[in-house]
N, C-alpha and C positions, 0 to 999 in steps of 0.2 A: 968398310971390305964387305962385298956381296958373294956368297958363293950358291951355285943352284945347279939342281938336278932336275935336266928335261928329258925325261925318259917317255913322257907324252909330248905330242906335238903341240904345246901352247905358246902364246906369244910372251917370252920371258922378261921382255925389255918391260912391256906393261905391268905384268905382275910384280916386276921388280918395284916398279914405281907405287902399285897398291900398298906392296907390303912395306916400303920404307916411308909412306904417309903413316900407317898405323904404327910404327915404331916410333918415329916422330911424335906422335901424339899421347902415345902412351907409355913409350918406354924411354931411358935416357940411352939406354944402348944403341950403335949402329951398326954393328955387327950380327949378320941373320943367315940363314939358311932356310930356303922353303923347296918343298917338292909337292907335285901334284899327286893328290893321293885319290883323288875321283873324277872322270869326267861322265855328264849324262850320255846316256846312249842316243836320246833323241835330239838333244842340242849340243854335240861334244864342244863346239866353238865357242859358245856361248858361255853355260854351266860348269863350272868347275870347281873342287873343292882342292886347297892347299896345306900343308902341314910345315908351318914356320916355329925355329927354333931360335931362340935368342937367350945365349948362354944358359942353357940348361931350361928354359923356361919354354913351353909347348902351347901353341896355339892353333886354332882352326879358322883359314882365311875363305868364305863361301864368295863365290864372283858369279854375275849374271849381267851380262855386258848388254843386256836388254832393261834391266829392271828400272834404270832410270825415267824409261819411259813405260813401264807396266805397274812398279812402285810395288814388285812381288818381293824384293827383299827386305824393303822399308817394312809393308804389312808384318812380313816375318819375323824380323827384328822387334816390332812391337808386342807380336803374340809371345816370344820367348821371354821378353820383359815381364809382361803381367805373369806369365805361366811359372816363371821363375819365383815369381812372390808368393803365387800360389803353392808353389812345393813345397816352399820353404816352412811352411809350418810339420812335416813330414822329415823324419830322421831318417830313412832309406831309400828314400827314391827322390828324385830331382829332373828338372831339366838342364841341357847344358848352359853354364854360363854365359849371358852375352856381353862382350867388354867394348866393341865399338862400331858404329856404322858410319860411313863414308859420308862426307858431305855430296858425293858425286852419285850415291844412290847405287853405286855398280856392286859393291861388297860391304860385308862384316865380317867381322873376327867372334870368335867365342872361345872360353878355354877348348884346351885339347885332353882327353882323356883316352890314353893309349893301352886300353883294355881288349877283350876280346865283345864281339857283338853276342846278343842272344843267339842268332842263327849260328854262329861259329860253335857256341858252346854246346848246343842240343843237337847239332852233327857230331861234335868229337867226343862228347862224355859216354863213355860205353857203359856206366852202371845207370839204372832207370831210374833210384831214387835220386842219385844227383843231377842228373838231365830234369826231374819232375821239380827239383826245388828250381830251375831257370823258370819255369812256367807259372810255379807259385810267385815269384818275384816277379815276372812279370804281368800278372794278374794285378798284384797290388799297384804297380805302375799305372796301368790304364784305369783301376779304379779311381786314383786319384785326377787322373786328367780328365774322366768323365765325371768329376764333380766339379768343374772349374764353372761352369753355368749351372742355371735351374734346370733340369729335365723335363721335357713336355713329351708327349707320345704324337705318332704320325701314322699313319695306315701304311703296311707293309706291299711295295712296289715290287712283285717278283717278274713282271712280264721282259723286263730289259734283260733279264738272263736267259731266257727262251730266245727272244732277238739275237743276243750275242752269240748263241750257240748255232744258230740258223746260220747266221751272217759267217762264222768260221768253216761252217760248213762246206758254203757256197761260195766261198769265194779264195777258199785254199783247199790244200791235199793233206788232210791230217794224217798221221802216221797211222793210228789208231785204224781198225778195222770195222765198218759199217754193223757186220754183225754179233759183234762186241757194246758198241758204242750206242745202236740204235735200239735195243731195248733199255737202256738206262735212261735216256731222252723221253721214252715213254711211261716207264715208271717215275720221274720227275716229274710228268704232267700230272701224274695220278696222287703223287704229294702236293702237289700246287693246291689241289682242290680242298687238302685239309687245312690249309693257311688262308684261303681265301678271304678277303676283308677285314683281317685280323690286325691290331696296332701295336706297336712297339715302342720301345723308349729312344728316344731321340736327344742327343748330347752334343757336344762340343767333343770333337773327333778329330783323329790325327790325320784321317783320310788316306795314311800311307802308313798302317801300323804293321810292318814286318819287322822283323827280326834283327836287321840288321841297322834298323832305325833305335835300338837300344843298347846301350854297352853295360856289359856284366863286371862291376868292380867287387872286390872284397867288401860284401857289408852294402854296397850301395848298387842302385840301378839311375842310370843317366837315360832320358830321353834327347833325340836331336830330329831336325827335319820337318818343319811346320810349315812348308809352303802350301801343302794341300789340305791345311787345317780348316774344317766347317762345322756347321751345325748338319747331323746326319746319324741314323739310326746307329745306336750304340754296336749292334751285330757284325757291322762292317769292318771295323777297327778288329773284332775279336775275330772274324773270319779270317781276314789278314795275317793274324798272327797264328792261330794253331793249325793252317795248311800246311806250315813245316814240318808238321809232325810226322807226315808221310816219309821223311828221312829218318825216322826211328824204324828200329825192326820191332815185329810185334806179332804173335798168332790171331787168326782169325777172333777167335774168344777173347781176346783183351780188345776187341775194337768195338767201340760202340755204334748207332744207327748213323751218327754221323761220316765216320772211316775215320775219326781220331782215335787215339788210344786210350782207355777208358781212365786209366792213371793220370796222364798227364793232363786230360781235360778235367778229371778232377782237382788237382794242384792248382790249374790255374784258376779256377772259382772257390779256392779256398781264401783268398783274400781279394778277388773282385766279386764285390756283393750288390752291384745293382740288379733291380729287377728283370732278365732279360726274359722274353716268350723262347722256350728252348725248342720248338716246333720250328719257330721262325729260324734259329738259329742253324740247328741241324738240318732243314732244307737249303739253307744260304751255305753252309759248307760243304754239301754233298755238290751243288750247282756249282760252285767254284773248282773243284777240285775235278770236277768233268770239263768244265773250260777250260783249265791249265791243262789237261792231258790231250784235250781235242787242239790245242793252239800249237802242240808241237807238230811240226809240219814234216813230212817226209825230209824236205831239206834240212830243216834245224835238228832232226835225229842223226842225219846222217855226218852233220859238221863234226859236232863234238861230244865225248863220254861223257862229260855231263847231263847234257839235254837226254842221252841213251838211257843214263840212270834214273833221271827224273822220270821219264817215261815208263820206264819198267814198274818202280815204285808207287806211282800213281795208278798204274795199269792193276796191280795187285790188289791195291786197297777198293778201287772200284768195284772190281769184278767181285769181291766180297760183299763190299755196303752194297750195292744197289740188288741183292739177292732177295731184299727184302725193303718195304715201303717205309714210310714213317711211322 
């Protein structure tokens, strides 16, 4: 007996076959329900995630229909297995448990934790001290991830950020006004002089450490999605996470030079204790917030309320942040 909910336009017969394969291999039950809970914006026909329910048990099936050629899922499943062992020594943090890898190479199955993501919690929690705890717990999780392999050092190369900014401005029509963003770019160039030639910590990184890839349970944090995992500068994972802070309210006096609320940044670094060059981090956050702001085109701005809200919150932070240099 098979029940399906097809609110996305996916190949339900193919997915049903995959779910049956997993259920036959790992469970004795034959009755299941599955629902599409995610589709890749860039590869909607190839990459999807499904929630499977089998008699009260819940699982996540991650699908990539080209992975048998690219080994993308096979590599991620191997990383998941190794990270699961690494995190086992820690009581409050872990990665999502890997359960089954298909011989077809096109999907794997993990446990499913039906709790809020760090992004949802940070946006919804009104009390600053409660939101701060999400930053603290997320910092602890990332500290453990960045301990997976031995750290090295690498020169910080910032030129790609300026190339990215120039590309955005020349190839699209940002909603932001030139009279507001041009002085910011000039200040960023002055900031770059301060960190030219410095090295910083290089670690095993998530590569996609936004708050939607952390699940916050009572007393436990689960990490997921390691398709972009690789050795890179630690600051990039930190920037990816901390930039969500723009959705929190705060007075200009509450912000530090990076544009992040002082309290939330302090909470993140309570349990993240790898030695990070703060000049490099703060430069990178400033640059990333500016890139995110410029990336909201007039078309995107006009389409959704979320993009308009995001634009205004980024603008508000950036106008304060770029009043001073690093």
